[in-house]
Every structure is written in structure tokens, then in C-alpha cells.
N, C-alpha and C positions, 0 to 999 in steps of 0.2 A: 526213771526207772529207778523202782521199788527194794530196795534190799535192809530183812528185820533179822538182826543179828539177838541171840537170846529173847529171852521170853518178858514181857513186862508186870511187876511184880505190884500191886495194888497196892495204899498207904494210906492213913489217914491223916495226917498232917502236908499242909500243904506243899511247907517244900519235897516234901518227898514225891508227889505225883509232879511238881513240873521239873525236877531230875529225871525222869518218864517221858517227857511228852516226847513225842514225835521231834525228831533235829536233821534240818535241815542244813546236808556239806557241800559248799559251793569251792570248787577248785577254776584254780588262774594259771597255773602252775608253776615258775620259781626253783628252787635248788631243792628242795622237797622233791621232786619228781626227776631232778636230772637224771638220766642216764647216759652209756659208753655207747657211740655209735660207733661201730666197725666204719660204716660207709663213709665216714665223714671226721672218724681218727678224731673227734671228741667228742666235751658232756654235750648232749642236746637235752629240749625240754622234753621228756616224754612223755606213757600214762599216767594219770593220776595214784599218785601214790596213797593214797588216802582206804580207794576200796584192798589193798591188800595187806595193808599194816591190821581193817578191823578185820578181814580175813583172819591173818596170823595170831591176833590177840582171842576170837573166838567165841569169846563169853561176852562181850558187849552185849550189855544191857540198857540199851539204844532201839527205840525205833529209828534207822536212817532212810533219807531221801539222796541219792546224789543229783550235783548240778553241776554241768560241764561248762565253763562260758570262754576259757582258752587256753592255749599251752604255749604259754612265753614268759622271760625272763621277767623281768619286772619294771627294770628298763625299757621295755618294750610295750607295754600297756598301753592304752593311748585312751583319751579321753573317752570315747567313744567304748571302748570295754568297760570302763565304769560305768558309764552310765546304765550298760547293760546288768549291769551286777547292783545297782540300787533299780532297775526295774525285778528285778530277781526275789530282792527283796521287798520290793514291797508290794509282788502278789505274791510273796509265801500261806501257805497256809500255816506256817510253822513261826510259833512265838521267837525259837531259839535258829540262830544260823550261825554255821561253823564257816570261816573263809581261807583257806591253803593259799597261799600267795607267796611273790616273791620279798623278801626283806628288804631290794634298797628304795622301792616305792611304794610301799606296805602301811604307812605312817599317811601319805595321799591317798587311797584306794577308802581307810578309814574317816578320814576327813570326809569326803565325798557326799560317806554313810551316816556322819552324824547324824543329823538333821532330822533325813528322812527317817531314821529307825527310833527318833525319840518320838515323832508324829506317829507313825504308825503302833506305837511301845513295844517295838521289837527291839532284841541282843543280839548283836551281830559279834562277835569275836574274828580275830582275824590272828592268823598262826605262820607255822612253815620252819625253817630250818637251814641253817649254814651249811650243813652239808647235807647230801641226796642219803632217803630215804635205803639206798643200796646197800650205805657204808656201815660196815660196823662199827663206828666209833660216830654212828647216827645222832645229832640230838630230836632228829623227830615224831621218832617216839613218845619222849618227854613232851613237846609240845602240844603234839597231836591229845596226850593224855590230859592234860591239864588244861587246853581249850573245852572240850567235851565234857571234861568234870563243873568248873568252873562257870560255865554257860546260864545255868538256869538260876542263880545264885546275885549274878551282876543286873543292877536297874536297864533298864530301854536307852538304845545310845548303840556304838561300837568303841570299841576297845583293844586293843591290841594285847596277847598275851603270849610271852619269850623266856625262857631262861626262867620259871616258877614266877614269874611277876606281869602282873597285871599295872597294863597303862591304860588309861582310864582320859586322856587329854590327846587325842593325836597330834593336835597342833602345837604341842610339848614335847613329840616325842621326838629324840636324831639316833644314828646308828652311827657305832664310836667303835671300828675294829670289826669282831663278832660279838656287837651286845648290843641289845639298844638301849638308852637311858633314858628321862626327864630333870624334872626336876625335885623329882622328888627321890629321884632314884640315880643316881651317881654310879661315875665307874667305881666299884669296890675291889675291881682284880689288876688295875696299875702297880705302881711303884709303893706294897703296900708296906715297910717297916726300911724303907731303905733312908739314908740322907743323917744328916746330925741329929734333928728337932724325929723322925718318927723311926730309931732303930727297935726302941719297945722289947719287953723281952727276949720276943722270939727275933730279933735283928739281931741283938746283943748274943745273948747267953751264944745258939746254934752257929751266928758269926763268929765267934772267936774259939770258937772249938774247931771248925772247920779253919778255920786261916791257918791256926796255929799248925792243924795236921798238914797242912801246908806250905810252913812258911811265911805265913800272912795272916796278919790280926788284928784285932779293934776294927775299928768303924767300917775297912776297905772287907773284913769277912765277911760284917755283916751287910753287907751289900750282894757281893757277892753270894754271899746264901738263897737271899731274897730271890735275886733274878736266876737262879739254876731251879728253885723252887718254883716260879710262873712258866719258866719254859719245860723241865720234868713234863707236861702228858703231849705237849711235839714232840721235844726227842725221842723216848717212846715206842714215837708211835708210828712207825716209817709205809705205813699207802700213802698214795697217791690221793689226794682232795684234790676237785677244784675250784675254782677260785670263785670263792663265796661272793653272790655282788655287793662289792662294796665302793666300785671304783664305775666313772661313768663313760670313760675310758674306753676302758674296756671291759666291758661285764661278764664278758664268755671267750675269760681267758680261762684255761685247763688246763693242767696235766699228762700227759701221753697216759694210754690206758692201763689198770689198773690189772693183776694178771686174774686171766680167769672172766675178762671181758664183765657186761653192764648186762640189765635185768633188759627184756621185754621192752619196745620204746612201745 
């Protein structure tokens, strides 16, 4: 299936030409493709979301070819599936390849692709989402857009692009909750200013203000303010979300159907 969105424009700089080269998009399922199944009363991996996403944007100035390998939760991805994607990358005519994939075993697939990508002189970027494309508060568009934008500027190899960060060594990549970290990129969304030594201006100032208003001040108020800030997004967003792929014991644990149903499977 070959689908062109937008017209390619010429350029004199090599970087501009590279950014407009044809792009291969390979889909392997994961949370980005999950949709609600009325028949199963659960979220399942449906049709690849990336085609709908590109079509919805409508002005993507890239030639894109799409290849579907599987529709699986990443914990269900097998070594045979990984060998298939290695074969696709090896035989692809494109130099730049974006793969949408579930988050739990994304690093393992990137590791399987790393050496062959370097040998073939190809740049592979894996990305996905913690929340399905069908959800209003999805991170799918952000991650896919970042992957498509940066892939021409990265060296040959296999990279993971997620939440605005490029991870180029999959062997050091690990998942902490709903983010990826490695030796250089740590979890900066943990307790930011709590504790005795980490109060800082934010913790002390806002904490004391809120603390006095509630009859509680000092350091304790600062910790309370920090916790409230960290939970603000979650508490203000009542929409149900499927469980991200972060537990091997129950990768498909999901909530009840959102009102209005899901999109087509």
C-alpha cells in the first residue's frame, strides 16, 4: 500500500532533501492502535492508527509507504515477529523507517534492529503511545510527529523516540511507569520538590501559602502542594483509559468502555 500525502518540494541542502525522502512506516500494534471491542467488552489492538493520523493531519509533506507486520500487545510480540521486521528493514528501499510498537518490549525490538540498521545504512525510529490514538488526551500524535520529524537527522541505527526524547541505545532503555528513561534521561516527573532538602522556591513558597490556607504550614504544606501538582492532570481527566503496557502479569487489564464506544477495529 503506497499513499502520498502532500507534494514533495525540492531543496538545495542535503538535510532538506533527506527530510523529504520517502518514508516507510511499519506497524506492529501496541496501545497506540487499541480500540474498544463491544463483542469482547475490552480494549483490543485494532487496525493501524497511523494511517488515520496522517490522513487527519492532511498536510504531511512526505511520501509514505505503510507495512503492517502484526496487531499485538508488545508482550505478545515473538522472536519470529522481530525477525520479520528485521527482514522488512533489510529489504526496504527507504533509508528512513518509523515503526509503531507497544511500549513494554519496544526496547527489545530496537535492540534486535540496531546492528542490521547500521550495516544497511538505515535509520529506524520506534515510537508508540501510552494512550490509544482514539483517546482525546492521547500522546500518539505528539510521538508520531516527533518520530517523523527527527528520523532524517539521526545516524544509522535503531532509536526510540518518545515524549520528546531520543533514546539511541536501546540496551540502556527501561520503562518507569508511563515514561522511558536511560542513563542520560532520568525520571524528572517524580517528587520534584518534596522532602527536606528538595523544597526549593516552589515547594517552600507555594507549600506555605496552601498550608496556611488549610491550617497546615511549613514543609508539610510544601509536600502536599507538590503531590497535588503531580496528580492534577489525572484528577482533572475522568475519561477511562486502558491500562498501559507495563505489567507482564496482566498486560491487557483495561477499564470499562468509554461512552460513545471506540473506533473501527
